[in-house]
KEFI-579695 format. One record per atom (N, C-alpha, C): residue in one letter; x, y, z negated. Coordinates in steps of 0.2 Angstrom, whole numbers, padded with zeros to 4 digits, always signed. Atoms other than C-alpha are relative to their C-alpha. Layout:
// residues N
AXYZ;...
//
This chain:
// residues 293
M-0004-0003-0008;M+0605+0642-0632;M-0007+0006+0002;E+0004-0004-0002;E+0588+0650-0627;E+0000+0006-0001;R-0002-0003+0002;R+0589+0660-0639;R+0004+0006+0000;R-0006-0004-0002;R+0606+0668-0636;R-0001+0002+0008;R-0001-0001-0006;R+0603+0668-0618;R-0009+0006+0002;T+0006-0006-0002;T+0585+0679-0621;T+0003+0005-0003;A-0003-0007+0004;A+0595+0691-0634;A+0005+0004+0006;I-0005-0003-0004;I+0608+0694-0620;I-0003+0004+0007;R+0005-0003-0006;R+0593+0698-0606;R-0002+0006-0002;T+0004-0007+0002;T+0585+0710-0618;T+0007+0006-0003;L-0006-0006+0001;L+0602+0719-0621;L+0003+0003+0007;A-0005-0004-0008;A+0607+0720-0602;A-0007+0006+0003;T+0005-0006-0005;T+0589+0730-0598;T-0002+0006-0007;L+0001-0005+0006;L+0591+0741-0615;L+0003+0007+0003;A-0001-0007-0004;A+0589+0760-0608;A+0000+0001+0007;G+0000+0001-0006;G+0587+0754-0592;G+0006-0001+0004;A-0009-0001-0002;A+0605+0753-0588;A+0003-0005+0004;T-0005+0007-0002;T+0617+0741-0579;T+0006-0001+0001;L-0008-0001+0003;L+0634+0735-0580;L+0003+0004+0006;V-0004-0004-0006;V+0637+0743-0563;V+0001+0007-0001;A+0001-0008+0002;A+0631+0760-0570;A+0006+0002-0005;T-0003-0002+0004;T+0643+0759-0584;T+0008+0001+0003;G-0008+0003-0004;G+0659+0752-0571;G+0005-0002-0005;L-0006+0003+0006;L+0664+0739-0584;L-0001-0009+0004;A+0001+0009-0004;A+0657+0723-0572;A+0007-0002+0004;V-0006+0004-0002;V+0670+0711-0568;V-0003-0006+0004;T+0000+0003-0004;T+0671+0700-0553;T+0006-0006-0002;P-0006+0006-0002;P+0680+0681-0556;P+0003-0001+0005;A-0003+0002-0004;A+0694+0677-0548;A+0000-0007+0005;A+0003+0005-0004;A+0692+0665-0533;A+0005-0008-0002;A-0004+0006-0001;A+0705+0652-0534;A-0001-0004-0010;Q+0002+0001+0007;Q+0700+0640-0549;Q+0003-0008-0002;T-0003+0006+0006;T+0706+0625-0561;T-0004-0002-0003;L+0005+0002+0003;L+0692+0613-0567;L+0003-0003-0007;V-0003+0002+0005;V+0697+0610-0585;V-0006-0004-0003;P+0002+0005+0004;P+0691+0592-0593;P-0002+0001-0006;C+0001-0001+0006;C+0682+0593-0609;C+0003-0003-0005;S-0004+0005+0003;S+0696+0589-0618;S+0005+0007-0005;P-0005-0004+0003;P+0706+0602-0631;P+0007+0000+0004;A-0006+0000-0004;A+0723+0596-0624;A+0000+0001+0007;A+0001-0003-0006;A+0716+0598-0606;A-0001+0008+0001;L+0001-0008+0001;L+0713+0617-0611;L+0005+0003-0002;A-0006-0003+0003;A+0728+0619-0619;A+0005-0001+0006;G-0004-0002-0005;G+0738+0614-0605;G-0002+0002+0006;A+0002-0002-0007;A+0729+0622-0591;A+0003+0009-0002;I-0001-0009+0001;I+0731+0639-0601;I+0009+0001+0001;T-0009-0002-0002;T+0752+0635-0602;T+0001+0000+0007;A-0001+0000-0008;A+0750+0632-0582;A-0002+0006+0002;A+0000-0007+0000;A+0740+0647-0580;A+0005+0005+0000;N-0007-0004+0004;N+0755+0656-0591;N+0003+0002+0007;G-0006-0003-0005;G+0766+0655-0575;G-0003-0001+0006;T+0002-0002-0005;T+0755+0658-0561;T-0006+0005+0000;G+0007-0003+0000;G+0738+0667-0567;G-0005-0005+0002;G+0005+0004-0002;G+0722+0660-0562;G-0006-0001-0003;T+0007+0000+0005;T+0704+0655-0567;T-0002-0009-0001;L+0000+0006+0001;L+0701+0641-0577;L-0009-0001-0002;V+0006+0002-0001;V+0682+0632-0576;V+0000-0005-0004;L+0001+0006+0006;L+0677+0623-0593;L-0006-0004+0003;A+0007+0006-0001;A+0666+0609-0593;A-0008+0002-0003;P+0009-0003+0002;P+0647+0614-0594;P-0003-0001-0007;G+0002+0003+0008;G+0643+0613-0614;G+0003-0002-0003;C-0005+0004+0004;C+0657+0606-0620;C+0002+0005-0007;V-0002-0002+0007;V+0663+0608-0637;V+0008-0001-0001;Y-0008+0003+0002;Y+0682+0611-0637;Y+0002-0001-0008;A+0000-0001+0009;A+0684+0607-0657;A+0008+0001+0000;L-0008+0000-0001;L+0704+0611-0657;L+0002-0001-0007;S-0003+0001+0008;S+0714+0604-0672;S+0008+0005+0000;S-0005-0004+0001;S+0728+0617-0667;S-0001+0007+0005;P+0002-0005-0004;P+0730+0634-0658;P+0001-0001+0007;L-0001+0001-0008;L+0729+0636-0640;L+0005+0004+0000;P-0005-0005-0001;P+0743+0645-0632;P-0002+0007+0002;A+0001-0007-0002;A+0744+0663-0630;A-0003+0002+0007;V-0001-0002-0007;V+0739+0672-0614;V+0004+0003+0002;Q-0005-0005-0002;Q+0753+0679-0605;Q-0002+0001+0007;N+0001-0004-0006;N+0747+0683-0588;N-0006+0000+0001;T+0009-0001-0002;T+0729+0687-0579;T-0002-0007+0001;I+0004+0004+0000;I+0717+0672-0584;I-0005+0003+0000;T+0005+0000-0001;T+0701+0671-0581;T-0003-0006-0002;I+0005+0005+0000;I+0689+0659-0589;I-0006-0001-0001;L+0010+0002-0002;L+0670+0653-0584;L+0000-0004-0006;G+0002+0004+0005;G+0665+0646-0600;G-0005-0005+0001;N+0005+0005-0003;N+0650+0638-0591;N-0003-0003-0007;G+0004+0002+0009;G+0640+0638-0611;G+0006-0001-0003;A-0003+0004+0004;A+0656+0630-0618;A+0002+0003-0006;T-0002-0003+0005;T+0662+0632-0635;T+0005-0001-0003;L-0006+0001+0003;L+0678+0634-0642;L+0001+0001-0006;T-0001-0002+0008;T+0681+0632-0660;T+0004-0005-0003;R-0006+0003+0003;R+0692+0626-0673;R-0004-0006-0004;A+0002+0006+0003;A+0689+0608-0679;A-0001-0001-0006;A+0003+0001+0007;A+0681+0604-0695;A+0006+0000-0006;L-0007-0001+0004;L+0699+0598-0704;L+0004+0003+0003;A-0006-0003-0003;A+0710+0608-0695;A+0003+0006-0005;P-0004-0004+0002;P+0722+0620-0703;P-0003+0006+0002;A+0001-0008-0004;A+0719+0641-0701;A+0003+0001+0005;F-0002-0003-0006;F+0721+0648-0685;F-0006+0004+0003;R+0003-0006-0004;R+0714+0660-0674;R-0002-0004+0006;I+0002+0002-0007;I+0705+0653-0656;I+0004+0003+0005;L-0005-0004-0007;L+0714+0666-0642;L+0006+0004-0004;T-0004-0007+0001;T+0728+0678-0643;T+0001-0001+0006;V-0004-0003-0005;V+0733+0689-0629;V+0005+0004-0002;N-0008-0005+0001;N+0750+0695-0627;N-0001+0006+0003;A+0000-0007-0003;A+0756+0712-0623;A-0001-0001+0007;A-0001+0001-0009;A+0759+0705-0606;A-0007-0003+0003;G+0005+0003-0003;G+0742+0695-0606;G-0005+0004+0004;N+0004-0003-0001;N+0727+0699-0597;N-0008-0004+0001;L+0005+0004-0001;L+0710+0688-0601;L-0005+0002+0001;R+0007-0001-0001;R+0694+0689-0594;R-0005-0005-0002;L+0005+0006+0004;L+0681+0677-0603;L-0006+0003+0002;F+0005+0001+0001;F+0665+0674-0598;F-0004-0007-0003;H+0005+0006+0002;H+0649+0664-0604;H+0003-0006-0005;A-0003+0005+0003;A+0659+0655-0619;A-0003+0004-0006;T+0001-0002+0006;T+0656+0655-0638;T+0007-0002-0002;I-0006+0001+0003;I+0670+0656-0648;I-0001+0000-0008;S+0001+0000+0008;S+0669+0651-0668;S+0003-0003-0004;K-0003+0005+0007;K+0676+0646-0684;K+0008+0002+0001;G-0008+0000+0002;G+0693+0654-0681;G+0003+0003-0005;D-0002+0000+0006;D+0703+0657-0695;D+0006+0005-0001;A-0007-0005-0003;A+0717+0673-0696;A+0000+0003-0007;T-0002+0000+0007;T+0719+0672-0715;T+0004+0004+0000;G-0005-0005+0000;G+0730+0687-0719;G+0003+0002+0007;D-0003-0004-0006;D+0732+0692-0703;D-0006+0004+0003;F+0004-0007-0005;F+0723+0702-0687;F-0004-0005+0002;G+0004+0002-0005;G+0708+0695-0677;G-0001-0009-0001;G+0001+0006+0004;G+0700+0679-0683;G-0003-0004+0006;G+0002+0005-0007;G+0691+0673-0665;G+0005+0002+0004;I-0004+0000-0005;I+0702+0682-0654;I+0004+0007-0004;R-0005-0005+0000;R+0719+0695-0656;R+0002+0002+0009;N-0002-0001-0004;N+0721+0706-0642;N+0007+0005+0000;D-0007-0004-0001;D+0739+0713-0639;D+0000+0003+0006;G-0002-0002-0004;G+0737+0716-0623;G-0008+0003+0006;S+0007-0002-0002;S+0719+0717-0610;S-0005-0005+0000;L+0004+0005+0001;L+0705+0708-0614;L-0007+0001+0002;T+0007-0002-0002;T+0687+0708-0606;T-0002-0007-0003;V+0005+0004+0003;V+0672+0698-0614;V-0006+0001+0003;T+0007-0003-0002;T+0656+0696-0605;T-0004-0007+0002;Q+0004+0001+0000;Q+0640+0688-0608;Q+0001-0008-0005;S-0004+0004+0005;S+0650+0678-0623;S-0006+0002-0007;V+0002+0001+0008;V+0645+0674-0642;V+0007-0001-0002;I-0007+0001+0003;I+0659+0677-0654;I-0004+0001-0008;R+0003+0000+0008;R+0653+0672-0672;R+0005-0004-0005;N-0003+0004+0007;N+0658+0664-0690;N+0006-0001+0001;N-0008+0001+0000;N+0676+0668-0687;N+0001+0004-0007;Q-0002-0005+0008;Q+0687+0677-0703;Q+0006+0002+0001;A-0007-0004+0001;A+0702+0686-0706;A+0002+0004-0006;D+0000-0005+0004;D+0709+0700-0716;D-0002+0005+0002;F+0003-0007-0003;F+0705+0713-0704;F+0000-0004+0008;S+0005+0002-0006;S+0692+0710-0688;S-0001-0007+0002;G+0003+0005+0002;G+0684+0695-0691;G-0002-0003+0007;G+0002+0000-0007;G+0677+0694-0673;G+0006-0001+0005;I-0005-0004-0005;I+0688+0703-0661;I+0005+0006-0003;G-0003-0004+0003;G+0703+0712-0665;G+0006+0002+0005;G-0006-0005-0007;G+0712+0726-0652;G+0005+0003-0004;N-0006-0003+0004;N+0730+0730-0657;N+0002+0007+0001;T-0002-0008-0001;T+0739+0747-0655;T+0002-0003+0007;G-0004+0000-0008;G+0741+0749-0635;G-0004-0006+0004;S+0006+0005-0004;S+0727+0736-0631;S-0006+0004+0004;T+0007-0002-0003;T+0712+0738-0620;T-0005-0007-0001;T+0006+0005+0001;T+0696+0729-0625;T-0006+0000+0004;R+0007-0001-0003;R+0681+0727-0615;R-0007-0008-0002;I+0004+0004+0003;I+0666+0719-0622;I-0008+0001+0000;I+0007-0002-0005;I+0649+0717-0610;I-0004-0006-0001;Q+0005+0003-0003;Q+0633+0710-0613;Q+0001-0007-0004;S-0003+0004+0005;S+0639+0699-0629;S-0002+0001-0006;I+0001+0001+0007;I+0635+0695-0646;I+0005-0001-0005;I-0005+0000+0006;I+0645+0697-0660;I-0004+0000-0009;S+0004+0002+0006;S+0638+0689-0677;S+0004-0005-0003;G-0002+0003+0005;G+0642+0682-0692;G+0006+0000-0003;N-0007+0000+0001;N+0660+0686-0694;N+0001+0006-0005;S-0001-0001+0005;S+0669+0691-0709;S+0008+0001-0001;V-0007-0001+0001;V+0685+0699-0717;V+0001+0003-0007;I-0001-0002+0007;I+0692+0703-0733;I+0002+0009+0000;H+0002-0008-0002;H+0695+0722-0727;H-0004+0004+0003;N+0001-0006-0006;N+0691+0733-0712;N-0002-0006+0006;G+0003+0004-0007;G+0680+0725-0697;G-0002-0006+0001;G+0004+0007+0000;G+0669+0710-0700;G+0000-0002+0007;G+0001+0002-0005;G+0664+0710-0683;G+0005+0000+0005;L-0005-0003-0005;L+0678+0720-0673;L+0005+0006-0004;A-0004-0006+0002;A+0692+0732-0677;A+0004+0003+0005;N-0004-0002-0007;N+0701+0743-0663;N+0006+0005-0004;D-0006-0006-0001;D+0719+0752-0664;D+0001+0001+0007;G-0002-0002-0006;G+0719+0754-0646;G-0004+0003+0003;D+0005-0003-0005;D+0706+0757-0632;D-0005-0004-0003;M+0005+0006+0000;M+0690+0747-0634;M-0009+0003+0002;T+0007-0001+0000;T+0672+0748-0627;T-0003-0004+0002;I+0004+0003+0000;I+0657+0741-0630;I-0006-0001+0005;A+0004-0002-0006;A+0643+0738-0617;A-0006-0005-0002;Q+0004+0004-0001;Q+0626+0732-0618;Q+0000-0007-0006;S-0002+0004+0002;S+0630+0721-0632;S-0003+0000-0007;S+0004-0001+0007;S+0623+0717-0652;S+0007-0002-0003;I-0004-0001+0006;I+0633+0719-0667;I-0005-0001-0006;T+0004+0000+0004;T+0625+0711-0680;T+0001-0008-0007;Q+0000+0007+0005;Q+0626+0700-0697;Q+0007-0001-0002;N-0006+0001+0003;N+0644+0703-0700;N+0003+0005-0007;T+0001-0003+0005;T+0652+0708-0716;T+0010+0001-0002;A-0006-0003+0001;A+0667+0718-0722;A+0000+0001-0006;Q-0001-0001+0007;Q+0673+0720-0742;Q+0001+0007+0000;E-0002-0007+0000;E+0680+0737-0736;E-0005+0005+0004;K+0003-0006-0003;K+0676+0748-0721;K-0002-0004+0005;G+0003+0001-0007;G+0666+0744-0706;G-0003-0009+0001;G+0005+0009-0001;G+0654+0728-0707;G-0002-0003+0006;G+0000+0002-0008;G+0651+0729-0689;G+0008+0001+0003;V-0005-0001-0003;V+0665+0738-0682;V+0004+0004-0004;A-0006-0006+0006;A+0681+0749-0690;A+0004+0001+0005;N-0003-0002-0006;N+0690+0759-0677;N+0004+0004-0004;D-0005-0006+0001;D+0705+0771-0680;D+0002+0002+0006;A-0002-0005-0007;A+0708+0776-0661;A-0006-0001+0004;T+0005-0001-0006;T+0697+0775-0646;T-0006-0005+0003;L+0005+0003-0001;L+0680+0768-0646;L-0006+0003+0002;K+0005-0001-0004;K+0666+0769-0635;K-0006-0008-0001;I+0004+0006+0001;I+0650+0759-0640;I-0007+0002+0007;L+0003-0004-0005;L+0637+0761-0623;L-0007-0004+0000;Q+0009+0005-0003;Q+0616+0753-0623;Q+0001-0008-0005;S-0001+0006+0004;S+0621+0743-0639;S-0004+0001-0005;A+0004-0001+0007;A+0614+0739-0656;A+0005-0002-0006;V-0004+0002+0006;V+0624+0738-0673;V-0005+0001-0004;S+0005-0001+0007;S+0612+0731-0687;S+0003-0006-0004;H+0000+0004+0006;H+0611+0722-0702;H+0006-0002-0002;N-0005+0001+0003;N+0629+0723-0705;N+0001+0002-0007;A-0002-0002+0005;A+0637+0725-0721;A+0008+0002-0003;A-0007-0003+0003;A+0654+0733-0731;A-0004-0002-0006;S+0003+0004+0005;S+0649+0722-0747;S+0005+0001-0006;G-0004+0001+0007;G+0665+0724-0759;G-0001+0008-0005;P+0001-0002+0004;P+0667+0736-0773;P+0000+0007+0002;S-0003-0006-0003;S+0674+0748-0762;S-0005+0001+0006;G+0002-0002-0007;G+0664+0748-0747;G-0004+0003+0002;V+0004-0006-0004;V+0657+0760-0735;V-0001-0002+0008;G+0002+0004-0007;G+0651+0759-0717;G-0002-0006+0003;G+0002+0006+0000;G+0640+0745-0718;G+0001-0002+0008;G+0001+0001-0010;G+0637+0748-0696;G+0007+0001+0002;I-0005-0002-0004;I+0652+0757-0693;I+0006+0005-0003;A-0006-0003+0003;A+0669+0764-0699;A+0004+0004+0005;N-0005-0001-0006;N+0679+0777-0690;N+0005+0004-0006;F-0005-0004+0008;F+0695+0784-0701;F+0007-0003+0004;G-0008+0000-0003;G+0715+0784-0697;G+0002+0006+0002;G-0003-0006-0001;G+0717+0802-0694;G-0003+0003+0004;A+0004-0003-0006;A+0709+0815-0682;A+0000-0004+0006;G+0002+0003-0007;G+0714+0806-0667;G-0005-0004+0000;A+0006+0004-0002;A+0700+0793-0670;A-0005+0001+0001;T+0007-0002-0003;T+0686+0795-0661;T-0007-0006+0002;T+0007+0005+0001;T+0668+0785-0661;T-0004+0004+0006;Q+0006-0005-0005;Q+0657+0791-0645;Q-0006-0007+0000;L+0005+0005-0001;L+0639+0780-0646;L-0004+0004+0004;T+0002-0002-0005;T+0629+0782-0630;T-0006-0003-0001;T+0006+0007-0004;T+0610+0774-0628;T+0001-0004-0007;S-0002+0006+0004;S+0613+0765-0645;S-0004+0000-0006;L+0005+0000+0005;L+0605+0758-0661;L+0005-0001-0007;V-0002+0001+0007;V+0612+0760-0679;V-0004+0000-0006;V+0007+0001+0005;V+0600+0752-0690;V+0001-0007-0004;D+0000+0004+0004;D+0598+0742-0706;D+0007-0003-0002;N-0005+0001+0002;N+0615+0741-0711;N+0000+0002-0008;T-0002-0001+0004;T+0622+0741-0728;T+0006+0000-0004;A-0007+0002+0004;A+0636+0744-0740;A-0003+0004-0008;T+0000-0003+0005;T+0640+0747-0758;T-0001+0006-0002;N+0000-0008+0001;N+0644+0765-0757;N-0003+0004+0006;A+0002-0005-0005;A+0638+0780-0747;A+0005+0001+0007;P+0007+0004-0004;P+0635+0778-0731;P-0001-0006+0002;G+0001+0007-0002;G+0629+0762-0726;G+0000+0000+0008;G+0000+0000-0008;G+0627+0767-0707;G+0006+0001+0004;I-0005+0000-0003;I+0641+0775-0701;I+0004+0005-0006;Y-0005-0003+0004;Y+0657+0781-0711;Y+0004+0005+0004;N-0007-0005-0005;N+0669+0796-0704;N+0006+0001-0003;D-0005-0005+0003;D+0685+0802-0711;D+0005+0002+0003;S-0007-0005-0003;S+0695+0815-0703;S-0001-0002+0006;G+0002+0000-0009;G+0690+0809-0684;G-0006+0003+0001;S+0006-0005-0003;S+0676+0813-0674;S-0004-0005+0003;V+0003+0006-0002;V+0661+0802-0671;V-0006+0007+0003;A+0004-0001-0004;A+0649+0808-0657;A-0008-0002+0002;L+0006+0004-0001;L+0631+0802-0654;L-0003+0003+0005;L+0003-0003-0004;L+0623+0805-0639;L-0007-0006+0001;L+0006+0002-0001;L+0605+0798-0638;L-0001-0005-0002;T-0002+0006+0006;T+0607+0786-0651;T-0004+0002-0008;H+0005+0001+0006;H+0596+0782-0667;H+0005-0002-0005;V-0005+0002+0007;V+0606+0781-0684;V-0008-0001-0006;H+0005+0000+0008;H+0591+0775-0698;H-0001-0004-0002;N+0002+0007+0003;N+0585+0765-0710;N+0007-0006-0002;N-0006+0002+0003;N+0604+0761-0717;N-0001+0001-0006;H+0001-0001+0007;H+0607+0759-0736;H+0008+0002-0001;P+0004-0004+0004;P+0611+0769-0746;P-0001+0006+0005;T+0001-0005-0004;T+0612+0782-0734;T+0001-0003+0008;N-0002-0001-0007;N+0614+0786-0713;N+0007+0000-0001;C-0008-0002+0000;C+0629+0795-0714;C+0002+0004-0004;A-0001-0006+0006;A+0627+0808-0729;A+0006-0005-0005;G-0007+0003+0004;G+0643+0804-0739;G+0007-0002+0003;S-0007+0001-0004;S+0657+0805-0726;S+0005+0005-0001;P-0002-0006+0001;P+0670+0814-0728;P+0002+0005+0003;T+0000-0005-0005;T+0668+0823-0712;T-0006-0004+0002;A+0006-0001-0001;A+0652+0825-0706;A-0003-0003+0007;V+0003+0003-0007;V+0643+0814-0691;V-0005+0005+0003;P+0005-0006-0002;P+0634+0829-0681;P-0006-0006+0004;G+0006+0003-0003;G+0615+0823-0677;G-0002-0004-0005;C+0001+0004+0005;C+0616+0811-0691;C-0004+0001-0006;L+0006-0001+0007;L+0601+0813-0704;L+0000-0004-0004;G+0002+0004+0006;G+0601+0807-0720;G+0007-0006-0003;
//
């Protein structure tokens, strides 16, 4: 727990930036419902909040070991995690932890999402079809075919702030994250995620911004794997912009290991891309300006 808090504090001071500077700070809603340390209580609280909206306050440090999927978020709901963990129970069948429907708006604070399994589908930990903001949280050890940790679907808006995306995996693209909508990642760490094909850390085919964050030690490890750190693809409309960030120590079976760009655009602003293998950006179908090697 202390290691996680230290990592989050370190990321918060990267480049001397603040959440206010990014324009992404979120204030929790005032009305609150206390949720006991019980998966059934959590499911019931989400169902009730889907009718009226509201803020759910989880039991501090509780492990909500789920044996079945939680109700999809269909209204504006804030979850104050208090260091709680939402995880799939050891003997439970495969399912993702959280789903945000197109009409839903979920704001998640200070929680861990783990062991979600959307094999054959999109978004192992969280699937977002609406609006999602994740703040000071950990998304780890989830799996899917696409977007192991968090998946932002077409038309969605996803914001990830001061969070850690780690140890997630996919069969295809986006080990940690995959974006088909509008995604912004600020002051966060994306590390030790794995994809078999494209984007061990992040896969993007829409609009992605990465601010004051580190993408490191991810892998695209399958026979056709490219873009261990980041993969930007899906046509000319796919855009990735990195500002004051790091893309380091990522690997892929085929070049490039750092950032793969196929026909879209990648912009590097005060961003360092180095020590990725077999190359940083060389080998991409479309060059990444300012990236050497």
